[in-house]
mmJSON file of the N, C-alpha and C atoms, coordinates in Angstrom:
{"data_MODEL":{"atom_site":{
"group_PDB":["ATOM","ATOM","ATOM","ATOM","ATOM","ATOM","ATOM","ATOM","ATOM","ATOM","ATOM","ATOM","ATOM","ATOM","ATOM","ATOM","ATOM","ATOM","ATOM","ATOM","ATOM","ATOM","ATOM","ATOM","ATOM","ATOM","ATOM","ATOM","ATOM","ATOM","ATOM","ATOM","ATOM","ATOM","ATOM","ATOM","ATOM","ATOM","ATOM","ATOM","ATOM","ATOM","ATOM","ATOM","ATOM","ATOM","ATOM","ATOM","ATOM","ATOM","ATOM","ATOM","ATOM","ATOM","ATOM","ATOM","ATOM","ATOM","ATOM","ATOM","ATOM","ATOM","ATOM","ATOM","ATOM","ATOM","ATOM","ATOM","ATOM","ATOM","ATOM","ATOM","ATOM","ATOM","ATOM","ATOM","ATOM","ATOM","ATOM","ATOM","ATOM","ATOM","ATOM","ATOM","ATOM","ATOM","ATOM","ATOM","ATOM","ATOM","ATOM","ATOM","ATOM","ATOM","ATOM","ATOM","ATOM","ATOM","ATOM","ATOM","ATOM","ATOM","ATOM","ATOM","ATOM","ATOM","ATOM","ATOM","ATOM","ATOM","ATOM","ATOM","ATOM","ATOM","ATOM","ATOM","ATOM","ATOM","ATOM","ATOM","ATOM","ATOM","ATOM","ATOM","ATOM","ATOM","ATOM","ATOM","ATOM","ATOM","ATOM","ATOM","ATOM","ATOM","ATOM","ATOM","ATOM","ATOM","ATOM","ATOM","ATOM","ATOM","ATOM","ATOM","ATOM","ATOM","ATOM","ATOM","ATOM","ATOM","ATOM","ATOM","ATOM","ATOM","ATOM","ATOM","ATOM","ATOM","ATOM","ATOM","ATOM","ATOM","ATOM","ATOM","ATOM","ATOM","ATOM","ATOM","ATOM","ATOM","ATOM","ATOM","ATOM","ATOM","ATOM","ATOM","ATOM","ATOM","ATOM","ATOM","ATOM","ATOM","ATOM","ATOM","ATOM","ATOM","ATOM","ATOM","ATOM","ATOM","ATOM","ATOM","ATOM","ATOM","ATOM","ATOM","ATOM","ATOM","ATOM","ATOM","ATOM","ATOM","ATOM","ATOM","ATOM","ATOM","ATOM","ATOM","ATOM","ATOM","ATOM","ATOM","ATOM","ATOM","ATOM","ATOM","ATOM","ATOM","ATOM","ATOM","ATOM","ATOM","ATOM","ATOM","ATOM","ATOM","ATOM","ATOM","ATOM","ATOM","ATOM","ATOM","ATOM","ATOM","ATOM","ATOM","ATOM","ATOM","ATOM","ATOM"],
"id":[1,2,3,4,5,6,7,8,9,10,11,12,13,14,15,16,17,18,19,20,21,22,23,24,25,26,27,28,29,30,31,32,33,34,35,36,37,38,39,40,41,42,43,44,45,46,47,48,49,50,51,52,53,54,55,56,57,58,59,60,61,62,63,64,65,66,67,68,69,70,71,72,73,74,75,76,77,78,79,80,81,82,83,84,85,86,87,88,89,90,91,92,93,94,95,96,97,98,99,100,101,102,103,104,105,106,107,108,109,110,111,112,113,114,115,116,117,118,119,120,121,122,123,124,125,126,127,128,129,130,131,132,133,134,135,136,137,138,139,140,141,142,143,144,145,146,147,148,149,150,151,152,153,154,155,156,157,158,159,160,161,162,163,164,165,166,167,168,169,170,171,172,173,174,175,176,177,178,179,180,181,182,183,184,185,186,187,188,189,190,191,192,193,194,195,196,197,198,199,200,201,202,203,204,205,206,207,208,209,210,211,212,213,214,215,216,217,218,219,220,221,222,223,224,225,226,227,228,229,230,231,232,233,234,235,236,237,238,239,240],
"type_symbol":["N","C","C","N","C","C","N","C","C","N","C","C","N","C","C","N","C","C","N","C","C","N","C","C","N","C","C","N","C","C","N","C","C","N","C","C","N","C","C","N","C","C","N","C","C","N","C","C","N","C","C","N","C","C","N","C","C","N","C","C","N","C","C","N","C","C","N","C","C","N","C","C","N","C","C","N","C","C","N","C","C","N","C","C","N","C","C","N","C","C","N","C","C","N","C","C","N","C","C","N","C","C","N","C","C","N","C","C","N","C","C","N","C","C","N","C","C","N","C","C","N","C","C","N","C","C","N","C","C","N","C","C","N","C","C","N","C","C","N","C","C","N","C","C","N","C","C","N","C","C","N","C","C","N","C","C","N","C","C","N","C","C","N","C","C","N","C","C","N","C","C","N","C","C","N","C","C","N","C","C","N","C","C","N","C","C","N","C","C","N","C","C","N","C","C","N","C","C","N","C","C","N","C","C","N","C","C","N","C","C","N","C","C","N","C","C","N","C","C","N","C","C","N","C","C","N","C","C","N","C","C","N","C","C","N","C","C","N","C","C"],
"label_atom_id":["N","CA","C","N","CA","C","N","CA","C","N","CA","C","N","CA","C","N","CA","C","N","CA","C","N","CA","C","N","CA","C","N","CA","C","N","CA","C","N","CA","C","N","CA","C","N","CA","C","N","CA","C","N","CA","C","N","CA","C","N","CA","C","N","CA","C","N","CA","C","N","CA","C","N","CA","C","N","CA","C","N","CA","C","N","CA","C","N","CA","C","N","CA","C","N","CA","C","N","CA","C","N","CA","C","N","CA","C","N","CA","C","N","CA","C","N","CA","C","N","CA","C","N","CA","C","N","CA","C","N","CA","C","N","CA","C","N","CA","C","N","CA","C","N","CA","C","N","CA","C","N","CA","C","N","CA","C","N","CA","C","N","CA","C","N","CA","C","N","CA","C","N","CA","C","N","CA","C","N","CA","C","N","CA","C","N","CA","C","N","CA","C","N","CA","C","N","CA","C","N","CA","C","N","CA","C","N","CA","C","N","CA","C","N","CA","C","N","CA","C","N","CA","C","N","CA","C","N","CA","C","N","CA","C","N","CA","C","N","CA","C","N","CA","C","N","CA","C","N","CA","C","N","CA","C","N","CA","C","N","CA","C","N","CA","C","N","CA","C","N","CA","C","N","CA","C","N","CA","C"],
"label_alt_id":[null,null,null,null,null,null,null,null,null,null,null,null,null,null,null,null,null,null,null,null,null,null,null,null,null,null,null,null,null,null,null,null,null,null,null,null,null,null,null,null,null,null,null,null,null,null,null,null,null,null,null,null,null,null,null,null,null,null,null,null,null,null,null,null,null,null,null,null,null,null,null,null,null,null,null,null,null,null,null,null,null,null,null,null,null,null,null,null,null,null,null,null,null,null,null,null,null,null,null,null,null,null,null,null,null,null,null,null,null,null,null,null,null,null,null,null,null,null,null,null,null,null,null,null,null,null,null,null,null,null,null,null,null,null,null,null,null,null,null,null,null,null,null,null,null,null,null,null,null,null,null,null,null,null,null,null,null,null,null,null,null,null,null,null,null,null,null,null,null,null,null,null,null,null,null,null,null,null,null,null,null,null,null,null,null,null,null,null,null,null,null,null,null,null,null,null,null,null,null,null,null,null,null,null,null,null,null,null,null,null,null,null,null,null,null,null,null,null,null,null,null,null,null,null,null,null,null,null,null,null,null,null,null,null,null,null,null,null,null,null],
"label_comp_id":["MET","MET","MET","GLU","GLU","GLU","GLY","GLY","GLY","VAL","VAL","VAL","ARG","ARG","ARG","GLU","GLU","GLU","ARG","ARG","ARG","THR","THR","THR","GLU","GLU","GLU","ARG","ARG","ARG","ASN","ASN","ASN","ALA","ALA","ALA","SER","SER","SER","LEU","LEU","LEU","GLN","GLN","GLN","ARG","ARG","ARG","ILE","ILE","ILE","THR","THR","THR","ALA","ALA","ALA","GLN","GLN","GLN","ILE","ILE","ILE","GLU","GLU","GLU","GLU","GLU","GLU","LEU","LEU","LEU","ARG","ARG","ARG","VAL","VAL","VAL","HIS","HIS","HIS","LEU","LEU","LEU","LEU","LEU","LEU","GLU","GLU","GLU","TRP","TRP","TRP","SER","SER","SER","ALA","ALA","ALA","LEU","LEU","LEU","ALA","ALA","ALA","ASN","ASN","ASN","ALA","ALA","ALA","HIS","HIS","HIS","MET","MET","MET","THR","THR","THR","ASP","ASP","ASP","PHE","PHE","PHE","PHE","PHE","PHE","THR","THR","THR","CYS","CYS","CYS","GLU","GLU","GLU","HIS","HIS","HIS","TRP","TRP","TRP","GLN","GLN","GLN","THR","THR","THR","VAL","VAL","VAL","VAL","VAL","VAL","PRO","PRO","PRO","HIS","HIS","HIS","ASN","ASN","ASN","TRP","TRP","TRP","GLN","GLN","GLN","ARG","ARG","ARG","GLU","GLU","GLU","LEU","LEU","LEU","LEU","LEU","LEU","PRO","PRO","PRO","LEU","LEU","LEU","THR","THR","THR","ASP","ASP","ASP","ALA","ALA","ALA","GLU","GLU","GLU","LEU","LEU","LEU","VAL","VAL","VAL","GLY","GLY","GLY","GLU","GLU","GLU","ASN","ASN","ASN","GLU","GLU","GLU","CYS","CYS","CYS","PHE","PHE","PHE","HIS","HIS","HIS","TRP","TRP","TRP","VAL","VAL","VAL","GLU","GLU","GLU","ILE","ILE","ILE"],
"label_asym_id":["A","A","A","A","A","A","A","A","A","A","A","A","A","A","A","A","A","A","A","A","A","A","A","A","A","A","A","A","A","A","A","A","A","A","A","A","A","A","A","A","A","A","A","A","A","A","A","A","A","A","A","A","A","A","A","A","A","A","A","A","A","A","A","A","A","A","A","A","A","A","A","A","A","A","A","A","A","A","A","A","A","A","A","A","A","A","A","A","A","A","A","A","A","A","A","A","A","A","A","A","A","A","A","A","A","A","A","A","A","A","A","A","A","A","A","A","A","A","A","A","A","A","A","A","A","A","A","A","A","A","A","A","A","A","A","A","A","A","A","A","A","A","A","A","A","A","A","A","A","A","A","A","A","A","A","A","A","A","A","A","A","A","A","A","A","A","A","A","A","A","A","A","A","A","A","A","A","A","A","A","A","A","A","A","A","A","A","A","A","A","A","A","A","A","A","A","A","A","A","A","A","A","A","A","A","A","A","A","A","A","A","A","A","A","A","A","A","A","A","A","A","A","A","A","A","A","A","A","A","A","A","A","A","A","A","A","A","A","A","A"],
"label_entity_id":["1","1","1","1","1","1","1","1","1","1","1","1","1","1","1","1","1","1","1","1","1","1","1","1","1","1","1","1","1","1","1","1","1","1","1","1","1","1","1","1","1","1","1","1","1","1","1","1","1","1","1","1","1","1","1","1","1","1","1","1","1","1","1","1","1","1","1","1","1","1","1","1","1","1","1","1","1","1","1","1","1","1","1","1","1","1","1","1","1","1","1","1","1","1","1","1","1","1","1","1","1","1","1","1","1","1","1","1","1","1","1","1","1","1","1","1","1","1","1","1","1","1","1","1","1","1","1","1","1","1","1","1","1","1","1","1","1","1","1","1","1","1","1","1","1","1","1","1","1","1","1","1","1","1","1","1","1","1","1","1","1","1","1","1","1","1","1","1","1","1","1","1","1","1","1","1","1","1","1","1","1","1","1","1","1","1","1","1","1","1","1","1","1","1","1","1","1","1","1","1","1","1","1","1","1","1","1","1","1","1","1","1","1","1","1","1","1","1","1","1","1","1","1","1","1","1","1","1","1","1","1","1","1","1","1","1","1","1","1","1"],
"label_seq_id":[1,1,1,2,2,2,3,3,3,4,4,4,5,5,5,6,6,6,7,7,7,8,8,8,9,9,9,10,10,10,11,11,11,12,12,12,13,13,13,14,14,14,15,15,15,16,16,16,17,17,17,18,18,18,19,19,19,20,20,20,21,21,21,22,22,22,23,23,23,24,24,24,25,25,25,26,26,26,27,27,27,28,28,28,29,29,29,30,30,30,31,31,31,32,32,32,33,33,33,34,34,34,35,35,35,36,36,36,37,37,37,38,38,38,39,39,39,40,40,40,41,41,41,42,42,42,43,43,43,44,44,44,45,45,45,46,46,46,47,47,47,48,48,48,49,49,49,50,50,50,51,51,51,52,52,52,53,53,53,54,54,54,55,55,55,56,56,56,57,57,57,58,58,58,59,59,59,60,60,60,61,61,61,62,62,62,63,63,63,64,64,64,65,65,65,66,66,66,67,67,67,68,68,68,69,69,69,70,70,70,71,71,71,72,72,72,73,73,73,74,74,74,75,75,75,76,76,76,77,77,77,78,78,78,79,79,79,80,80,80],
"pdbx_PDB_ins_code":[null,null,null,null,null,null,null,null,null,null,null,null,null,null,null,null,null,null,null,null,null,null,null,null,null,null,null,null,null,null,null,null,null,null,null,null,null,null,null,null,null,null,null,null,null,null,null,null,null,null,null,null,null,null,null,null,null,null,null,null,null,null,null,null,null,null,null,null,null,null,null,null,null,null,null,null,null,null,null,null,null,null,null,null,null,null,null,null,null,null,null,null,null,null,null,null,null,null,null,null,null,null,null,null,null,null,null,null,null,null,null,null,null,null,null,null,null,null,null,null,null,null,null,null,null,null,null,null,null,null,null,null,null,null,null,null,null,null,null,null,null,null,null,null,null,null,null,null,null,null,null,null,null,null,null,null,null,null,null,null,null,null,null,null,null,null,null,null,null,null,null,null,null,null,null,null,null,null,null,null,null,null,null,null,null,null,null,null,null,null,null,null,null,null,null,null,null,null,null,null,null,null,null,null,null,null,null,null,null,null,null,null,null,null,null,null,null,null,null,null,null,null,null,null,null,null,null,null,null,null,null,null,null,null,null,null,null,null,null,null],
"Cartn_x":[61.529,62.228,61.252,61.336,60.427,60.84,59.841,60.126,60.074,60.429,60.456,59.057,58.053,56.673,56.224,56.508,56.109,56.809,58.107,58.856,58.302,57.973,57.414,56.074,55.215,53.915,54.095,55.013,55.268,55.781,56.701,57.234,56.147,55.279,54.186,53.236,52.946,52.094,52.739,54.024,54.734,54.746,54.892,54.872,53.491,52.422,51.061,50.842,51.246,51.083,51.897,53.114,53.962,53.317,52.748,52.085,50.852,50.093,48.913,49.311,50.375,50.863,51.308,51.965,52.403,51.197,50.161,48.942,48.328,48.279,47.733,48.585,49.89,50.794,50.561,50.467,50.231,48.879,47.86,46.527,46.53,47.177,47.227,47.995,49.073,49.816,48.96,48.181,47.325,46.315,45.781,44.736,45.255,46.569,47.106,46.772,46.713,46.377,44.978,44.045,42.687,42.65,43.334,43.328,44.005,45.003,45.733,45.132,44.07,43.468,42.616,42.986,42.148,41.003,39.892,38.713,39.013,39.776,40.087,40.849,41.872,42.636,41.772,40.827,39.986,39.28,38.78,38.053,38.97,39.951,40.796,41.816,42.19,43.19,42.559,41.243,40.506,40.739,40.852,41.015,39.817,38.624,37.418,37.588,38.048,38.201,39.415,40.465,41.705,41.936,41.327,41.61,40.435,39.217,38.05,37.711,37.668,37.367,36.019,35.937,34.734,33.489,33.63,32.456,31.969,32.872,32.462,31.757,32.3,31.675,30.234,30.025,28.674,27.741,28.272,27.446,27.153,28.117,27.962,27.215,27.389,26.795,25.277,24.515,23.063,22.548,23.408,22.957,22.742,21.743,21.512,22.512,22.609,23.494,23.096,21.793,21.32,21.736,21.668,22.078,23.589,24.34,25.797,26.267,25.577,26.036,25.232,24.143,23.321,23.79,23.017,23.353,23.217,24.108,24.057,24.71,24.92,25.49,26.897,27.634,29.025,29.193,28.19,28.36,27.051,27.12,25.947,26.421,25.596,25.918,25.733,26.612,26.519,26.635,25.674,25.745,26.758,27.613,28.633,28.261],
"Cartn_y":[15.39,16.461,17.613,18.135,19.201,20.506,21.188,22.453,23.626,24.785,26.009,26.333,26.172,26.487,25.605,24.319,23.392,23.72,24.034,24.404,25.68,26.643,27.911,27.67,26.861,26.549,25.791,24.847,24.077,24.985,25.882,26.817,27.753,28.214,29.093,28.341,27.086,26.275,26.076,25.78,25.603,26.884,28.024,29.302,29.562,29.248,29.429,28.522,27.282,26.335,26.78,27.224,27.698,28.899,29.808,30.984,30.56,29.598,29.112,28.418,27.649,26.985,28.025,29.068,30.133,30.844,31.115,31.728,30.833,29.545,28.588,28.554,28.556,28.54,29.76,30.935,32.167,32.103,31.63,31.518,30.546,29.407,28.421,28.958,29.672,30.274,31.281,32.061,33.077,32.448,31.283,30.64,29.462,29.272,28.106,28.104,29.257,29.295,28.739,29.079,28.553,27.06,26.652,25.247,24.363,24.878,24.096,24.164,24.934,25.1,23.878,23.195,22.11,22.752,22.064,22.674,23.222,22.517,23.026,24.326,24.348,25.572,26.676,26.273,27.258,28.146,27.535,28.301,28.884,28.117,28.596,29.631,29.617,30.573,31.727,31.816,32.91,32.994,31.832,31.833,32.479,32.278,32.854,34.37,35.034,36.482,36.924,36.12,36.567,36.053,34.924,34.315,34.398,34.219,34.226,35.686,36.021,37.405,37.862,39.135,39.662,39.516,39.668,39.503,38.058,37.078,35.675,35.469,36.075,35.937,36.443,37.636,38.202,37.305,36.64,35.77,34.435,33.898,32.582,32.594,33.626,33.644,33.475,34.085,33.929,32.555,31.726,30.436,29.427,28.579,27.492,26.374,25.416,24.268,23.519,23.353,22.64,23.364,24.68,25.455,25.364,25.292,25.217,23.886,22.789,21.476,20.94,21.602,21.142,21.713,21.438,21.979,23.488,24.164,25.616,26.017,27.308,27.79,27.27,26.988,26.559,25.049,24.35,22.911,22.187,21.096,20.247,18.809,17.876,16.467,16.054,15.202,14.647,13.141,12.451,10.984,10.551,9.604,9.11,7.71],
"Cartn_z":[-49.71,-49.044,-48.787,-47.59,-47.197,-47.862,-48.447,-49.109,-48.144,-48.658,-47.862,-47.347,-48.204,-47.805,-46.646,-46.74,-45.681,-44.364,-44.439,-43.228,-42.613,-43.458,-42.972,-42.281,-42.9,-42.299,-40.984,-40.956,-39.742,-38.633,-38.967,-37.976,-37.463,-38.349,-37.932,-36.99,-37.31,-36.439,-35.079,-35.056,-33.793,-32.967,-33.633,-32.921,-32.312,-33.064,-32.528,-31.33,-31.433,-30.322,-29.115,-29.338,-28.249,-27.551,-28.323,-27.753,-26.936,-27.435,-26.711,-25.411,-25.45,-24.236,-23.218,-23.669,-22.76,-22.141,-22.938,-22.4,-21.325,-21.596,-20.631,-19.365,-19.525,-18.369,-17.482,-18.093,-17.336,-16.627,-17.33,-16.736,-15.552,-15.715,-14.637,-13.431,-13.677,-12.567,-11.811,-12.557,-11.943,-10.987,-11.355,-10.557,-9.744,-9.658,-8.963,-7.478,-6.843,-5.416,-5.179,-6.046,-5.91,-6.228,-7.276,-7.669,-6.628,-5.941,-4.951,-3.559,-3.394,-2.071,-1.726,-0.656,-0.157,0.607,0.754,1.373,2.765,3.581,4.922,4.816,3.973,3.763,3.177,2.324,1.647,2.664,3.736,4.736,5.804,6.264,7.36,6.919,5.66,5.176,4.398,4.45,3.81,2.304,1.658,0.202,-0.483,0.087,-0.531,-0.673,0.378,0.335,-0.485,-0.461,-1.088,-2.502,-2.862,-4.164,-5.13,-4.627,-5.511,-5.851,-7.132,-7.52,-6.942,-6.59,-5.941,-6.817,-8.121,-8.982,-8.969,-8.821,-8.686,-7.352,-6.302,-4.989,-5.03,-5.607,-5.692,-6.491,-7.509,-8.342,-7.652,-6.905,-6.295,-4.962,-4.164,-2.824,-2.798,-3.714,-3.634,-4.079,-4.694,-5.207,-4.083,-4.267,-3.315,-3.592,-2.67,-2.879,-4.149,-4.365,-5.553,-6.829,-6.798,-7.971,-8.203,-7.123,-7.247,-7.821,-7.484,-7.936,-9.114,-9.488,-10.598,-11.917,-12.957,-14.271,-14.243,-14.938,-15.055,-16.368,-16.558,-17.821,-18.077,-17.009,-17.156,-17.121,-16.64,-16.416,-16.72,-17.427,-17.628,-17.883,-17.489,-17.653,-19.102,-19.556,-20.909,-20.794,-21.367,-21.378,-22.424,-22.053,-22.99,-23.408],
"occupancy":[1.0,1.0,1.0,1.0,1.0,1.0,1.0,1.0,1.0,1.0,1.0,1.0,1.0,1.0,1.0,1.0,1.0,1.0,1.0,1.0,1.0,1.0,1.0,1.0,1.0,1.0,1.0,1.0,1.0,1.0,1.0,1.0,1.0,1.0,1.0,1.0,1.0,1.0,1.0,1.0,1.0,1.0,1.0,1.0,1.0,1.0,1.0,1.0,1.0,1.0,1.0,1.0,1.0,1.0,1.0,1.0,1.0,1.0,1.0,1.0,1.0,1.0,1.0,1.0,1.0,1.0,1.0,1.0,1.0,1.0,1.0,1.0,1.0,1.0,1.0,1.0,1.0,1.0,1.0,1.0,1.0,1.0,1.0,1.0,1.0,1.0,1.0,1.0,1.0,1.0,1.0,1.0,1.0,1.0,1.0,1.0,1.0,1.0,1.0,1.0,1.0,1.0,1.0,1.0,1.0,1.0,1.0,1.0,1.0,1.0,1.0,1.0,1.0,1.0,1.0,1.0,1.0,1.0,1.0,1.0,1.0,1.0,1.0,1.0,1.0,1.0,1.0,1.0,1.0,1.0,1.0,1.0,1.0,1.0,1.0,1.0,1.0,1.0,1.0,1.0,1.0,1.0,1.0,1.0,1.0,1.0,1.0,1.0,1.0,1.0,1.0,1.0,1.0,1.0,1.0,1.0,1.0,1.0,1.0,1.0,1.0,1.0,1.0,1.0,1.0,1.0,1.0,1.0,1.0,1.0,1.0,1.0,1.0,1.0,1.0,1.0,1.0,1.0,1.0,1.0,1.0,1.0,1.0,1.0,1.0,1.0,1.0,1.0,1.0,1.0,1.0,1.0,1.0,1.0,1.0,1.0,1.0,1.0,1.0,1.0,1.0,1.0,1.0,1.0,1.0,1.0,1.0,1.0,1.0,1.0,1.0,1.0,1.0,1.0,1.0,1.0,1.0,1.0,1.0,1.0,1.0,1.0,1.0,1.0,1.0,1.0,1.0,1.0,1.0,1.0,1.0,1.0,1.0,1.0,1.0,1.0,1.0,1.0,1.0,1.0],
"B_iso_or_equiv":[0.0,0.0,0.0,0.0,0.0,0.0,0.0,0.0,0.0,0.0,0.0,0.0,0.0,0.0,0.0,0.0,0.0,0.0,0.0,0.0,0.0,0.0,0.0,0.0,0.0,0.0,0.0,0.0,0.0,0.0,0.0,0.0,0.0,0.0,0.0,0.0,0.0,0.0,0.0,0.0,0.0,0.0,0.0,0.0,0.0,0.0,0.0,0.0,0.0,0.0,0.0,0.0,0.0,0.0,0.0,0.0,0.0,0.0,0.0,0.0,0.0,0.0,0.0,0.0,0.0,0.0,0.0,0.0,0.0,0.0,0.0,0.0,0.0,0.0,0.0,0.0,0.0,0.0,0.0,0.0,0.0,0.0,0.0,0.0,0.0,0.0,0.0,0.0,0.0,0.0,0.0,0.0,0.0,0.0,0.0,0.0,0.0,0.0,0.0,0.0,0.0,0.0,0.0,0.0,0.0,0.0,0.0,0.0,0.0,0.0,0.0,0.0,0.0,0.0,0.0,0.0,0.0,0.0,0.0,0.0,0.0,0.0,0.0,0.0,0.0,0.0,0.0,0.0,0.0,0.0,0.0,0.0,0.0,0.0,0.0,0.0,0.0,0.0,0.0,0.0,0.0,0.0,0.0,0.0,0.0,0.0,0.0,0.0,0.0,0.0,0.0,0.0,0.0,0.0,0.0,0.0,0.0,0.0,0.0,0.0,0.0,0.0,0.0,0.0,0.0,0.0,0.0,0.0,0.0,0.0,0.0,0.0,0.0,0.0,0.0,0.0,0.0,0.0,0.0,0.0,0.0,0.0,0.0,0.0,0.0,0.0,0.0,0.0,0.0,0.0,0.0,0.0,0.0,0.0,0.0,0.0,0.0,0.0,0.0,0.0,0.0,0.0,0.0,0.0,0.0,0.0,0.0,0.0,0.0,0.0,0.0,0.0,0.0,0.0,0.0,0.0,0.0,0.0,0.0,0.0,0.0,0.0,0.0,0.0,0.0,0.0,0.0,0.0,0.0,0.0,0.0,0.0,0.0,0.0,0.0,0.0,0.0,0.0,0.0,0.0],
"pdbx_formal_charge":[null,null,null,null,null,null,null,null,null,null,null,null,null,null,null,null,null,null,null,null,null,null,null,null,null,null,null,null,null,null,null,null,null,null,null,null,null,null,null,null,null,null,null,null,null,null,null,null,null,null,null,null,null,null,null,null,null,null,null,null,null,null,null,null,null,null,null,null,null,null,null,null,null,null,null,null,null,null,null,null,null,null,null,null,null,null,null,null,null,null,null,null,null,null,null,null,null,null,null,null,null,null,null,null,null,null,null,null,null,null,null,null,null,null,null,null,null,null,null,null,null,null,null,null,null,null,null,null,null,null,null,null,null,null,null,null,null,null,null,null,null,null,null,null,null,null,null,null,null,null,null,null,null,null,null,null,null,null,null,null,null,null,null,null,null,null,null,null,null,null,null,null,null,null,null,null,null,null,null,null,null,null,null,null,null,null,null,null,null,null,null,null,null,null,null,null,null,null,null,null,null,null,null,null,null,null,null,null,null,null,null,null,null,null,null,null,null,null,null,null,null,null,null,null,null,null,null,null,null,null,null,null,null,null,null,null,null,null,null,null],
"auth_seq_id":[1,1,1,2,2,2,3,3,3,4,4,4,5,5,5,6,6,6,7,7,7,8,8,8,9,9,9,10,10,10,11,11,11,12,12,12,13,13,13,14,14,14,15,15,15,16,16,16,17,17,17,18,18,18,19,19,19,20,20,20,21,21,21,22,22,22,23,23,23,24,24,24,25,25,25,26,26,26,27,27,27,28,28,28,29,29,29,30,30,30,31,31,31,32,32,32,33,33,33,34,34,34,35,35,35,36,36,36,37,37,37,38,38,38,39,39,39,40,40,40,41,41,41,42,42,42,43,43,43,44,44,44,45,45,45,46,46,46,47,47,47,48,48,48,49,49,49,50,50,50,51,51,51,52,52,52,53,53,53,54,54,54,55,55,55,56,56,56,57,57,57,58,58,58,59,59,59,60,60,60,61,61,61,62,62,62,63,63,63,64,64,64,65,65,65,66,66,66,67,67,67,68,68,68,69,69,69,70,70,70,71,71,71,72,72,72,73,73,73,74,74,74,75,75,75,76,76,76,77,77,77,78,78,78,79,79,79,80,80,80],
"auth_comp_id":["MET","MET","MET","GLU","GLU","GLU","GLY","GLY","GLY","VAL","VAL","VAL","ARG","ARG","ARG","GLU","GLU","GLU","ARG","ARG","ARG","THR","THR","THR","GLU","GLU","GLU","ARG","ARG","ARG","ASN","ASN","ASN","ALA","ALA","ALA","SER","SER","SER","LEU","LEU","LEU","GLN","GLN","GLN","ARG","ARG","ARG","ILE","ILE","ILE","THR","THR","THR","ALA","ALA","ALA","GLN","GLN","GLN","ILE","ILE","ILE","GLU","GLU","GLU","GLU","GLU","GLU","LEU","LEU","LEU","ARG","ARG","ARG","VAL","VAL","VAL","HIS","HIS","HIS","LEU","LEU","LEU","LEU","LEU","LEU","GLU","GLU","GLU","TRP","TRP","TRP","SER","SER","SER","ALA","ALA","ALA","LEU","LEU","LEU","ALA","ALA","ALA","ASN","ASN","ASN","ALA","ALA","ALA","HIS","HIS","HIS","MET","MET","MET","THR","THR","THR","ASP","ASP","ASP","PHE","PHE","PHE","PHE","PHE","PHE","THR","THR","THR","CYS","CYS","CYS","GLU","GLU","GLU","HIS","HIS","HIS","TRP","TRP","TRP","GLN","GLN","GLN","THR","THR","THR","VAL","VAL","VAL","VAL","VAL","VAL","PRO","PRO","PRO","HIS","HIS","HIS","ASN","ASN","ASN","TRP","TRP","TRP","GLN","GLN","GLN","ARG","ARG","ARG","GLU","GLU","GLU","LEU","LEU","LEU","LEU","LEU","LEU","PRO","PRO","PRO","LEU","LEU","LEU","THR","THR","THR","ASP","ASP","ASP","ALA","ALA","ALA","GLU","GLU","GLU","LEU","LEU","LEU","VAL","VAL","VAL","GLY","GLY","GLY","GLU","GLU","GLU","ASN","ASN","ASN","GLU","GLU","GLU","CYS","CYS","CYS","PHE","PHE","PHE","HIS","HIS","HIS","TRP","TRP","TRP","VAL","VAL","VAL","GLU","GLU","GLU","ILE","ILE","ILE"],
"auth_asym_id":["A","A","A","A","A","A","A","A","A","A","A","A","A","A","A","A","A","A","A","A","A","A","A","A","A","A","A","A","A","A","A","A","A","A","A","A","A","A","A","A","A","A","A","A","A","A","A","A","A","A","A","A","A","A","A","A","A","A","A","A","A","A","A","A","A","A","A","A","A","A","A","A","A","A","A","A","A","A","A","A","A","A","A","A","A","A","A","A","A","A","A","A","A","A","A","A","A","A","A","A","A","A","A","A","A","A","A","A","A","A","A","A","A","A","A","A","A","A","A","A","A","A","A","A","A","A","A","A","A","A","A","A","A","A","A","A","A","A","A","A","A","A","A","A","A","A","A","A","A","A","A","A","A","A","A","A","A","A","A","A","A","A","A","A","A","A","A","A","A","A","A","A","A","A","A","A","A","A","A","A","A","A","A","A","A","A","A","A","A","A","A","A","A","A","A","A","A","A","A","A","A","A","A","A","A","A","A","A","A","A","A","A","A","A","A","A","A","A","A","A","A","A","A","A","A","A","A","A","A","A","A","A","A","A","A","A","A","A","A","A"],
"auth_atom_id":["N","CA","C","N","CA","C","N","CA","C","N","CA","C","N","CA","C","N","CA","C","N","CA","C","N","CA","C","N","CA","C","N","CA","C","N","CA","C","N","CA","C","N","CA","C","N","CA","C","N","CA","C","N","CA","C","N","CA","C","N","CA","C","N","CA","C","N","CA","C","N","CA","C","N","CA","C","N","CA","C","N","CA","C","N","CA","C","N","CA","C","N","CA","C","N","CA","C","N","CA","C","N","CA","C","N","CA","C","N","CA","C","N","CA","C","N","CA","C","N","CA","C","N","CA","C","N","CA","C","N","CA","C","N","CA","C","N","CA","C","N","CA","C","N","CA","C","N","CA","C","N","CA","C","N","CA","C","N","CA","C","N","CA","C","N","CA","C","N","CA","C","N","CA","C","N","CA","C","N","CA","C","N","CA","C","N","CA","C","N","CA","C","N","CA","C","N","CA","C","N","CA","C","N","CA","C","N","CA","C","N","CA","C","N","CA","C","N","CA","C","N","CA","C","N","CA","C","N","CA","C","N","CA","C","N","CA","C","N","CA","C","N","CA","C","N","CA","C","N","CA","C","N","CA","C","N","CA","C","N","CA","C","N","CA","C","N","CA","C","N","CA","C","N","CA","C","N","CA","C"],
"pdbx_PDB_model_num":[1,1,1,1,1,1,1,1,1,1,1,1,1,1,1,1,1,1,1,1,1,1,1,1,1,1,1,1,1,1,1,1,1,1,1,1,1,1,1,1,1,1,1,1,1,1,1,1,1,1,1,1,1,1,1,1,1,1,1,1,1,1,1,1,1,1,1,1,1,1,1,1,1,1,1,1,1,1,1,1,1,1,1,1,1,1,1,1,1,1,1,1,1,1,1,1,1,1,1,1,1,1,1,1,1,1,1,1,1,1,1,1,1,1,1,1,1,1,1,1,1,1,1,1,1,1,1,1,1,1,1,1,1,1,1,1,1,1,1,1,1,1,1,1,1,1,1,1,1,1,1,1,1,1,1,1,1,1,1,1,1,1,1,1,1,1,1,1,1,1,1,1,1,1,1,1,1,1,1,1,1,1,1,1,1,1,1,1,1,1,1,1,1,1,1,1,1,1,1,1,1,1,1,1,1,1,1,1,1,1,1,1,1,1,1,1,1,1,1,1,1,1,1,1,1,1,1,1,1,1,1,1,1,1,1,1,1,1,1,1]
}}}
């Protein structure tokens, strides 16, 4: 039989997970326009100007194609 301590710990864990899921939901909603933008729409509907934050634009624009698709601080290949 589950004791009070175990139930309390389980409830606290569920509350933490629920809060994390809510944070993720809010974050995904915030960026859903960018995530749902197909490349054609991205350019024709001006998603770059309206959805991509200006500080990201300033950081990404000077990069070459090779720098954009190669390894960088945010992305690197891992052999599995």
